[in-house]
C-alpha positions as CSV (number, residue, x, y, z in Angstrom):
1,X,0.0,0.0,0.0
2,X,1.4,3.4,-1.0
3,X,-0.7,5.2,1.6
4,X,1.1,3.5,4.5
5,X,4.5,4.5,3.0
6,X,3.4,8.1,2.6
7,X,2.0,8.2,6.1
8,X,5.2,6.7,7.6
9,X,7.4,9.1,5.7
10,X,5.3,12.1,6.6
11,X,5.2,11.0,10.2
12,X,9.0,10.7,10.4
13,X,9.4,14.1,8.7
14,X,7.0,15.6,11.1
15,X,8.8,14.2,14.1
16,X,12.1,15.5,12.8
17,X,10.6,18.9,12.1
18,X,9.1,19.0,15.6
19,X,12.5,18.1,17.2
20,X,14.2,20.8,15.2
21,X,11.6,23.4,16.2
22,X,11.7,22.4,19.8
23,X,15.5,22.7,19.8
24,X,15.3,26.2,18.3
25,X,12.7,27.4,20.8
26,X,14.8,26.1,23.7
């Protein structure tokens, strides 16, 4: 299923983006 691949990739990217934003805020 391609949807699962997209969701997994998007989730990983979101987590990385969140970590970067959190680091910048701190």
